[in-house]
PLY file of the C-alpha trace (Angstrom):
ply
format ascii 1.0
element vertex 230
property float x
property float y
property float z
element edge 229
property int vertex1
property int vertex2
end_header
-6.53 4.94 -17.61
-8.20 6.58 -14.65
-7.01 5.99 -11.07
-9.01 7.19 -8.08
-7.43 6.99 -4.62
-9.65 6.86 -1.55
-7.64 8.25 1.37
-7.65 10.37 4.51
-4.45 12.13 3.46
-4.66 13.30 -0.19
-1.85 15.81 0.38
0.64 12.94 0.74
0.43 12.24 -2.99
1.14 15.73 -4.31
4.92 15.62 -4.58
5.05 12.01 -5.77
2.65 12.48 -8.65
4.05 15.85 -9.75
7.48 14.61 -10.78
9.19 12.43 -13.38
7.36 9.78 -15.40
4.03 10.02 -13.57
3.87 13.76 -14.17
4.66 13.33 -17.89
2.11 10.52 -18.21
-0.59 12.80 -16.82
0.44 15.66 -19.07
0.23 13.35 -22.10
-3.24 12.21 -21.08
-2.11 8.62 -20.57
-3.43 8.50 -17.01
-5.77 10.59 -14.88
-5.07 10.39 -11.14
-7.31 11.89 -8.47
-7.32 11.62 -4.69
-10.56 11.67 -2.68
-10.72 12.37 1.04
-13.40 10.01 2.31
-13.79 12.15 5.45
-15.90 14.49 3.33
-18.40 11.64 2.88
-18.92 11.14 6.62
-22.49 11.71 7.81
-21.27 12.42 11.32
-21.69 16.10 12.35
-17.96 16.24 13.11
-16.95 14.22 10.01
-15.87 11.30 12.17
-14.56 8.32 10.19
-13.37 5.93 12.92
-14.56 4.42 16.19
-13.55 1.95 18.89
-13.71 -1.75 17.95
-16.53 -3.97 19.16
-15.18 -6.47 21.65
-12.51 -4.07 22.86
-8.92 -3.59 21.78
-6.32 -0.94 21.16
-6.76 1.89 18.66
-9.51 3.00 16.34
-11.17 1.24 13.41
-12.34 2.89 10.18
-16.13 2.96 9.87
-17.78 1.55 6.75
-20.18 4.37 5.84
-17.72 7.05 4.62
-15.68 4.59 2.57
-18.75 2.87 1.10
-20.26 6.18 0.04
-16.98 7.45 -1.41
-16.31 4.30 -3.44
-19.90 4.06 -4.69
-19.69 7.67 -5.91
-16.70 6.69 -8.06
-17.49 3.16 -9.19
-18.60 2.42 -12.75
-19.09 -0.89 -14.60
-15.43 -0.57 -15.73
-14.01 -0.07 -12.23
-11.71 -2.45 -10.40
-11.64 -1.74 -6.67
-8.45 -2.62 -4.79
-8.08 -2.68 -1.03
-4.51 -2.10 0.17
-3.95 -4.27 3.23
-1.17 -6.42 4.79
-3.39 -9.48 4.38
-3.73 -8.98 0.62
-2.11 -10.92 -2.20
1.63 -10.12 -2.47
2.19 -7.59 -5.23
4.27 -8.76 -8.19
5.22 -7.47 -11.63
2.68 -9.66 -13.42
-0.07 -8.07 -11.34
1.19 -4.64 -12.43
0.93 -5.73 -16.07
-2.58 -7.09 -15.58
-3.75 -3.96 -13.80
-2.23 -1.71 -16.48
-4.84 -3.13 -18.89
-7.75 -1.95 -16.75
-9.70 1.20 -17.62
-10.42 2.40 -14.08
-8.80 1.57 -10.74
-10.09 2.60 -7.33
-7.48 2.21 -4.58
-8.69 2.18 -0.95
-6.11 3.27 1.63
-6.69 1.99 5.14
-5.38 3.71 8.27
-5.34 3.58 12.05
-5.68 0.07 13.55
-7.56 -1.26 10.54
-10.98 -1.05 8.95
-14.41 -2.51 9.52
-14.44 -6.00 8.02
-17.48 -5.16 5.89
-15.36 -2.76 3.83
-13.77 -5.84 2.25
-17.00 -6.48 0.37
-16.30 -3.39 -1.75
-13.06 -4.79 -3.14
-12.50 -6.87 -6.26
-9.06 -7.75 -4.91
-6.78 -7.08 -1.94
-3.08 -6.31 -2.38
-0.10 -6.20 -0.01
3.28 -4.71 -0.99
5.18 -6.71 1.62
5.22 -8.52 4.92
5.53 -5.48 7.16
3.18 -2.92 8.67
2.84 0.70 7.54
0.83 3.51 9.08
-1.59 3.49 6.18
-2.27 2.47 2.62
-1.01 5.68 1.03
2.54 4.48 0.34
1.29 1.15 -1.13
-1.06 3.18 -3.35
1.92 5.19 -4.59
3.77 1.96 -5.35
0.87 0.64 -7.42
0.38 3.89 -9.31
4.08 4.16 -10.15
4.49 0.53 -11.24
1.29 0.55 -13.30
1.65 3.96 -14.94
5.06 3.21 -16.43
3.54 0.19 -18.21
0.82 2.15 -19.99
1.31 2.40 -23.76
3.28 5.47 -24.74
4.55 6.32 -21.26
8.04 4.78 -21.68
9.62 2.72 -24.44
8.14 -0.77 -24.41
11.55 -2.45 -24.55
12.55 -0.56 -21.42
10.00 -2.33 -19.25
10.18 -5.63 -21.12
13.81 -5.91 -19.97
13.06 -4.99 -16.37
13.83 -7.25 -13.44
11.15 -9.89 -12.71
10.06 -10.01 -16.34
11.82 -12.28 -18.81
12.69 -15.67 -17.28
11.80 -14.31 -13.81
15.36 -13.01 -13.37
16.83 -9.84 -11.94
18.04 -7.27 -14.44
21.57 -7.59 -15.86
24.31 -5.03 -14.97
24.40 -1.86 -17.07
27.33 0.43 -17.90
27.84 3.80 -19.58
30.72 6.23 -20.22
33.55 6.42 -19.32
34.94 3.01 -20.30
37.26 3.07 -17.28
36.38 4.71 -13.96
38.52 4.46 -10.82
40.25 1.45 -12.39
36.93 -0.32 -13.08
36.45 -1.28 -16.74
33.35 -1.88 -18.81
33.25 -5.58 -19.83
34.83 -5.98 -23.26
31.89 -7.96 -24.63
29.66 -4.86 -24.34
32.07 -2.99 -26.62
32.30 -5.78 -29.20
29.25 -4.90 -31.27
28.36 -8.61 -31.37
24.71 -8.53 -30.29
24.38 -12.29 -29.93
27.33 -12.40 -27.53
26.00 -9.38 -25.66
22.60 -11.01 -25.17
24.24 -14.21 -23.94
26.46 -12.25 -21.56
23.49 -10.34 -20.17
21.49 -13.51 -19.66
24.37 -15.20 -17.84
24.88 -12.14 -15.64
21.16 -12.07 -14.82
21.34 -15.70 -13.73
24.42 -15.01 -11.58
22.83 -11.96 -9.97
19.58 -13.78 -9.27
21.41 -16.80 -7.84
23.33 -14.54 -5.47
20.61 -12.11 -4.42
17.25 -13.83 -5.04
17.64 -17.62 -5.33
13.94 -17.93 -4.46
13.10 -16.57 -7.93
15.01 -19.43 -9.56
13.07 -21.93 -7.45
9.80 -20.37 -8.62
10.98 -20.52 -12.23
11.99 -24.20 -11.84
8.61 -25.03 -10.29
6.77 -23.27 -13.13
8.74 -25.08 -15.85
8.17 -28.45 -14.19
4.45 -27.90 -13.84
3.46 -26.03 -16.97
0 1
1 2
2 3
3 4
4 5
5 6
6 7
7 8
8 9
9 10
10 11
11 12
12 13
13 14
14 15
15 16
16 17
17 18
18 19
19 20
20 21
21 22
22 23
23 24
24 25
25 26
26 27
27 28
28 29
29 30
30 31
31 32
32 33
33 34
34 35
35 36
36 37
37 38
38 39
39 40
40 41
41 42
42 43
43 44
44 45
45 46
46 47
47 48
48 49
49 50
50 51
51 52
52 53
53 54
54 55
55 56
56 57
57 58
58 59
59 60
60 61
61 62
62 63
63 64
64 65
65 66
66 67
67 68
68 69
69 70
70 71
71 72
72 73
73 74
74 75
75 76
76 77
77 78
78 79
79 80
80 81
81 82
82 83
83 84
84 85
85 86
86 87
87 88
88 89
89 90
90 91
91 92
92 93
93 94
94 95
95 96
96 97
97 98
98 99
99 100
100 101
101 102
102 103
103 104
104 105
105 106
106 107
107 108
108 109
109 110
110 111
111 112
112 113
113 114
114 115
115 116
116 117
117 118
118 119
119 120
120 121
121 122
122 123
123 124
124 125
125 126
126 127
127 128
128 129
129 130
130 131
131 132
132 133
133 134
134 135
135 136
136 137
137 138
138 139
139 140
140 141
141 142
142 143
143 144
144 145
145 146
146 147
147 148
148 149
149 150
150 151
151 152
152 153
153 154
154 155
155 156
156 157
157 158
158 159
159 160
160 161
161 162
162 163
163 164
164 165
165 166
166 167
167 168
168 169
169 170
170 171
171 172
172 173
173 174
174 175
175 176
176 177
177 178
178 179
179 180
180 181
181 182
182 183
183 184
184 185
185 186
186 187
187 188
188 189
189 190
190 191
191 192
192 193
193 194
194 195
195 196
196 197
197 198
198 199
199 200
200 201
201 202
202 203
203 204
204 205
205 206
206 207
207 208
208 209
209 210
210 211
211 212
212 213
213 214
214 215
215 216
216 217
217 218
218 219
219 220
220 221
221 222
222 223
223 224
224 225
225 226
226 227
227 228
228 229
């Protein structure tokens, strides 16, 4: 997979993409990630990329020309262009799976008080990572790259992400334990030491339901709605 990120601040991505799983995925050739500063595409003598909004208002708005030219220099027939914006579709694990099957993603990071509305015409989809406001689209782009890269074949063990939260049954992940068996008086549940895989799976499922009921009951409502309407 190839991922191109259209941004005003390419330096923000350096540390994030040079560590851990994303670094190894790049080294293995599983993903190619490149940041592009769309300021370099500005036709303004001073490389200006923003201006005051028509009709008045606070702040500056990103101009269409630099972003259009940057995206068009990257786009191919295999590209999927994503605009990162608070008004986009809420990002979920299924979307990460779907996007991990694409050949080429172009992520557009907004900034300042927003972007010229015509920039939306470049996008195949718009994505939001939550109902809050950030200073730009760089952190959402990092979220997408991280969540998508780990799903690419050969990056991590398939079972590892199949058992993640939000996957099977739309439940949160079950509790995990490792050595020692007793720590500060807290014991590992006996069933995990039993060697009975059927009982272990049942225990983990029940614990996932309990955890989801306590922390994210909304996920159970979504699951109930899906089962009633499928």
